[in-house]
N, C-alpha and C positions, 0 to 999 in steps of 0.2 A: 185377376190370379197371376200374371205375372209379373206387374208392378211388385205384388208383395212378396214373390216367390224370389224373383232378382233380388230384392232388397234383405232378404235371411240369407241367400245364400252365399254371398260374399265371405262374411268370415268363417261360415262354413270351407269353403273351397281351400282356402288357404293352407287350411288345419291339413284338407285330404291330400292336396299335392306333396305335402311332406310326407303321406303315408304312402301314396303310392309311386311315388319315384317323380320325373322329371315329363312323364306322357310324351318321350319320344315319338310315337308312331313310328317304329321301324320295320318294315319288314322284314328284315336280316336278325338274326338274336345272335348272338355269342353264347358257344355253350360254354357252360359254368360247371365245372367239378369241385365239389366240396374239399375244401383245403387239408392236405395230410398234416400240417402242424397245428399246433395252439396257441400262434401267435393271435395277438389283438389285432396287429396291423392287417395282418393278411384278412380275417376275417370281417374287418370292418370295412376295407376296401372295397372287397368282395360283394360286400353286403351293398353298399353303396353303385357299384358297378351294376348287379341286379338289379335294383331299384331303377337306374337309368334305363333299362332295358326294359321294364315293365312284368321282370322275374319275379314275383311276390314271393314265390315259394321259396327260390334260392334269400332273395332277402330277409328273408324270414329266419330261414336255417339261420345265416352269417352272423345277422345283425345280434339273433340269440345268442347265440355260440359268444359273440364279441362281447355280450352285457354279462354272461356268465364268468370269462375272464375278469372284467372289469367291473365290478357291480356298483360302485361307488360313483360312476360316471353317470350325471344326471342325463347330460344331451343325448348319450346312447342309450340310456333306459327307455326316455321317449322314442326314439328312432324304432329300437325293437319293438316296443309296444304298439305302433302305428304299423309295421311292417308286419305282426302278426294278425291284426285284424285284417287287413289288407289282402290278406291270404284267406282270411274265415278262421283262422284258428283262437275265437272268440274265448273259449276256454283255456287255452294256454296261455294266454294274456291276463288273464284276472290276478297271480299273483304279482307282476309288473303293475297292474291296473292299483293295488290295494297302494302300493307304495308310492306312486303319483298323486292319489288323492291326499294322503297324507301332506304331500308337497303343497298341493291346490286341490280344495275339495268342489271346487268348479272346474274343475278338467271336462268336459263333455263325455268324451269318449271313454275316460276311465271308468266315468260315472257309471254309463251305460255298460260297460266291460262287467264291470261289479253289481249292478242291477241283474243282469243275464242270468250273472251264477245264482244269487240270492232268488231270484223269481224261479230258476228251473229245480231250485231245492225247497220251494213255495214258504220261503223264510220273507212274505210279504212286506213285513213292518221296516225289516232291514234295507229293501229296495227301497220302499218311501221315504225314508231318512236320507238315503242316497239322492234320490230325485230332487226331494226339497231343497238339499244345499243349492242348488243350479240357480243361476239368473236366468228370468224369462226375457229375454233378449235375441235378436237373432235367430238361429235356426232354433235354438232349445225353447222361443214361443211357440213352436209346433210341437216339438218333440214333450215336453215337461208335461202339456195338458192330457195328452194322448197315453204318455206313462203312467200318470195320476190315477186315472180315469181306468184302466187294468188293473193297476196296482191294488184301488181302493177295490173292484172288484173280485180281488183275489181276497181281501179282508174281508169279505160279503156288506161290503159297505155301500148298498146301491146308491143312496141318495149324495153321497159325497162323490161318486162315479159319476153321476150325472152332472154335479154341478163341478167339477175338474172339467168336463165338456166346454160347458158354458164360457169359460176363457176364450174359446176359438171365435165365438159368435161376435167378437169384436172385431173380426175382419171379415165382412160380407162374404168374401170368395173362397172363404174356407168352412161356409156353413154346410155344401155337402157333405165334408169330409167328417164334421161334428156330428151330423144327423144320421149319416153311416154308423158310426160307432155308438150314438146312441142308442140306433135299432138292435145292432148286435150284441151292447149290454142288457138291453131290455131282454131279447130272446134268452141269454144267459140265464138271466133271473126268472125265465119263463113266465114273464109279461109279455105276451105273443099277441095282445090285440095293440099293445101301446108299440112293439117293435114293426108292426107291420106299418103303422101311421110312421112312423120315422124312414124307415126303408124305404116305401113306395113314395114319399115326399123328396127326398136327399137328393136325386137326380132326375126332376120331373117326370117324365115317363118313361118306367122303369127297364119298356125293352130298347131303350135308349141309353141305359146305363152303363156304367163298367161290370164285366161281365160278373167280378162277386158280389157287386151289389146286386144283380140280379138274382144269380144264385140263393144269396143269402134270403130273399124274398120269397121266391119259389122253396126253400125250404122251410120258412115260417108257415108257408101255405099247406104243406106237407103236413107239419108237424101238427095243425091245427084241425086234420082231417081233409081240407079243403084239396082234394087231388084233383079235380077239374081246374081250377083257378092255379095250380103249378104246372098242370099242363098248358093250359092258354098260354101264361107267361112264357115258359119255354117255347112255345113254336112262336108266339110272335116276337121275341128276342133272334130266332133263328130265320122270321123271315127277314128281319131287317139286319142279319149278319148271317149270309148263308154259306159262308166258309167256316164258320166256327164248329169246332167239333165238341164242345161242350153240351150244348144244349142238346143235341141228338142223345149223348150219352145218359143225360139228366131223364130223357123222354122213355128210353129204354128201361131205365133203372126202375121207372114209375110203373110201366106195362109189368116187368118183372113182380111188382109188387114189393121191391126191396124197401127199407127205411131209409129217409132223405139222409142225405150227407148234408151237415151243417158246416158255412164257413168257419166257424169257431167252436172248439168244444172247453179250451181253457184260458183262464187268464193269460199264460203263456202264448199262447196260439192268438189272443184277441192283441198283443203288444206285437206280436210280428206281423199282423195285419197291417196294423200301423204303420209300424218300420217300413213295411211294404209299400203304403200308400206313397208317404214320403219318400222312396227311393224311386217310386215311379214319377212322382211331381218333378222332382231334380231330376231325372233323367230326359224328360218334356223339356228342359230346359237348356239340357245339352250340359248340363254338372255332373262330368260322368264318373268324377273322382268321389264326391260325395254320394252320388247314388248308388255306387259299388258299395261303399263304405256301410250305408242305410240296409242295402240289402244282405250283406253279409251277417249282421247282427239279427235281422228277420231270420235268415236261416238258422240260427245258432238257436234261435227259441223253437223253431218249427224246419225241423232240417226237411222232412219229407215233402215241402210245399214246392209242388214242379211249377207254378206262376212265377215263383222267385225265381228257382233255377232259371227258366227260360231268362228274365231279366237280367239275371248275373253273366248268363251267356252273349247276348245280345252286348253287354257292355264290355265285356271281351273281346268281343268282335272290332267292337271300336276303337279299343287301344290295340289292334292288330296281333291281339292273344291267341290265335287261330286255333292251335294246340288244344290249348285250356278250354277255350269254348268249347270243342268237339268234346272232351272229357264230361264237361257239364251236361249238355245236351246227351250224351249215352248215359247217364245216369237218371234220366226220365224213363220208368219203364214202359214199355209198349203196350201197356193195358191202360196207361192214363189217356183220357181223353186232349192233351196237352202233349202226347209222344208225336202225334202227327208233325205239328210245328216244329217241335225239335228237331225233326228227321231232316225235316225241309233246311232248319239252320245250318244242321253238321254238314249237309250236302255242299253249301255253299262255303263253308268254311275249309271243306275239305278243298273245294275248286280254287281259294284263296290261297292254298301252301303247296298249290301245284300236283295233289293228287287227284286228278281228275279221274281216273279208272273210279276211286274207292266213290266219290262223288255219283256217278254215271251208276255202279252198282248201286248203290243205294235207292238211289232214284227208281231205276227200273223194278227194284225190288217193289216200293213204293207204290208203281203203277200198275201192278199186276196186283196187289195189295187191296187196292181201290179202284173199283170199276166206274164210280160215280164220281170222281175228283179229278178236275184238269190241271191241280195246280202243279202236282210233280211233273206232269208231263212237258207244262210252260217251262219249268227250272231244267228240265231237262235239256230241252230245246235250247236255252238259254245257253247252256253251258256245252252243247256240242256246237253251236254255232260261236261262240267263242274258239273253241279247239277247230273251228275251221271245217267241221264235219258236217258241211251244208246241207247234204242231201238227206242226213239222218234228223237234221235238225228242223227239215222242213216236215219229216215223216212225224215227228214226234208233234209239232205243232198242229199238223193233221190230225191227229187222234183226238189232242186237247179242243180243237174245233170242234169235232164232233160230239165228244161228250158235252159241251155247253150247248148244243142246239144247231151247229150249222155257222156259215157265215154272215147272216143276216140278224144273227143276235150277238155275236162277240166283242162286238167294239170295234174300234179303230187299231187298236195295239197290239194285238193278237195279229191281225190281218197284216199289218204293218212288219211284225217280226218275222212272219212265215213269206213274205216277199221277199225279205234281204236275203233270208235263206235259198230262197228259190234263184234270185238272182246272182247270188255268189256259185251258187251250185251250176249256173249257166242256162235255166230255163228261165227266159226273160219272158216267154208267154205269161207263165203262170203269176211271175212277179210283176209283170205289169197291171194283169188283173186284179190280186191284191191289193196293189195300192191304188188304184183306179176307185176299188169296192172302197177303201178305208177313207178316200173323200167323198165318196158319197154319203157314208156313215156320220163323217165330220169334217165338213167342207173347210177349207181353209186353214186345214192341217199344217202347218210350217214345217215339220219336219218329214210329214210325206211328201209334202208339194218339193221339197229340196232335192231328196232323195229321186223322185222321179224323175223332176226336171232335168237334174245333173246326170241321169242315166243317160233319158234320150241325147242331151249333148254331146253326152261322151259316144253316144253310138251312130250320131251324126242326124237326128231325125228330130222333127216335130219342135224346131228352133223358136218359133214363134208362139207356141203355148208354154215352151220351155221358160222363155223369155217373163212372159206374163205370168208365169206359176212364181217363179223367183223373186219376179218383183214385189209380188204379195206376201212371200215369206219373207223377204228382207223388211219390210213394211211391218211383218207381226213381231219377229226377232232380230233387231237392227244391230246388237250384241254379240251375235252368234257368229264368229267366223266363219264357220264352214258353210254358213248359207250364204253368206256376203261372196265367199270364194266362188259356191256353185253359180251365181248371178257374174261374178267377172269373167268365169270360165266360159259362158255362154256369150258373152260380148267377144271373147276371143276367136271362138269356134266359128262366127260370124265373122269376125275383120275387123271387128270395130275395136281396134287395140288401144286407143286412148280410153275409151271407156271402160276395159278389158285393166288397164294399167290404174284408173281411180279407183274401183272397185276391188282388185285385188292389194291395193296399197292398205286398204283401209282392213282387208281379211288379217295380214300379217300383223297389223298392228291389235288384232283381236286374238291372233293366235299366232306368236312371234316365233314358236318352237316349232310349228309342224312343218315336216319336211314338202310334203306336197303343195301346200300353199305357196311356200317360197320356190317351189321349182315352177309352179305358175306364174307367179310375177317375173322371176327370171325369165319366162318364155315370152312375156307380153314386153318388157322392155326391150328384148333383141328383136322384137319383131318394129319398135319406134325408132332403132337405131341408139337406143340407149346400152351398149356392148358390154362397157365395166360395170355397171351396174349390175345387167343378167347373170356376169359371171361370180359376182359376188352372192347374189342371192343362190345359185348352184351350189357353191362353195356353203352357202349355211343351210342350204338343204341337205347336202351330205352331212353334217355337224350333229343333223336331229336325228339319228339311227333311222334312215328310210328302210323299206322292204328291200330286198334282194332286187327284185324289180325295178322300182324307183331308183336305185343306187346306180346299175349299169346305164340306165337312160342316161342320168344327170352325168356321169363320168363322162358319156362318149360325147355330150355336149362340148363339157369340159375339154375336151381332147378335140374338138373341131365341127363335129355333126351337127349343123342344122336344124334347130327347132320346127317340127311342122306349122307349117302357117295353116290358120283358118280359112275357112270357106265363104264367100258369099253366096248365103242358102237360102232358098225360095220355098216356101213351104207349098 
């Protein structure tokens, strides 16, 4: 799959970059205000600035206005069109799209915008005429067969729809996608037996298939009156994916005797599903911009789809557009099976923009809402730990561990997190117990060994065990500067200064801008008489935004304080 997709993504990415801006990934954004004048230059320049900041809403507004002022500017016409698409305003882009198609009938995004309008109006033949003008190369070799298949479905031409899908069979990696849509189309035409065969075989074991494929097969079982088979599928999927809330939703609906919810109800929904599949594939290849565009087209045809909204929100997080991501997540209703994940993502976005209280309030509400789920508690603990509320973080992790069944079954990661919270809260006995339990569950886990070994050394105890532990951690993660620093600090603490310098120099090479590692190397240089180099490292430590405590200590050494020497330790 990867080789095929990387080949077809390249030409689309170049187009998408012009639609979404330069992807500057900036956390701080300029505040735009709509120009009061009607000048072309003011709107055009503001639109370009908004694109650089990934503010697609402002970019679309400014560039559309600039295009209205100068409708004959061809370059601006395309800029305004792409900005509208990037902002999800597909319907608003249609008039410009038709102008672009007159200039170039093979303009992919313009054709898709016109197809969008024709399909929503059920003008399937006009949509077919538009898509048939596209050459099947690059990304269009994936889009065109799927679009034709669903347009032929709208025209009630079942055989032509299935023939169109055969074009995807030339690339074996796309067979699952082809069979999935074959199953959806057969289900649309009420060939439920054929649909079952296609959907069951598309991704191998249905319980390991993508969620939508499993839901579609379950819906076919239900429509055939095979509720028990549907229930078994939902239960099997839930066993393999215990954190998914979609299957419990379907099981509850089935128990209430409610009608099945089909993945696809109309040709427009089918094409929206195809666009979502393409967007997901592009996202998995880290092709963020084209993935967002495909998701926008999908939402235009199927505005209420929550999985597509989730994907749009996640892409916006990658683009560091956290405010916009929150708005998307909030658009998912709370009675949706995808609301839980949306709210977890919203809490993460709140934390990213510094609204920690909003994140905590949201997560605490979720914790009380579902007493069976640990994920909101784990995320709450993470946010509290980042906010240096260590005792509260440990309490959240405690409750999560209780919900999961106790420390013997939770795995090393959660014990490691709780151990850090305990250590930072000053409760070393509990922290040490968690780290040791984590190593019991996952022997040779380098990050746990690093934290525990470094803590022992810093407290002046268990030097031999710490040295062995950190040597092993360095063997496992030789490129991790923090772990190499820990080993160097062991040697410093036991007065093996030459060995300390060797390791700490490696650590600084790996993490040159870490203030603590530079400070450690300065101390080690001092102990072997390399005083000028020591002072240089301490000055570097001050230049890398150290904590207040470290800044005071380093400045004292620069003012004449002698660094604490290590001790010859015997365990």
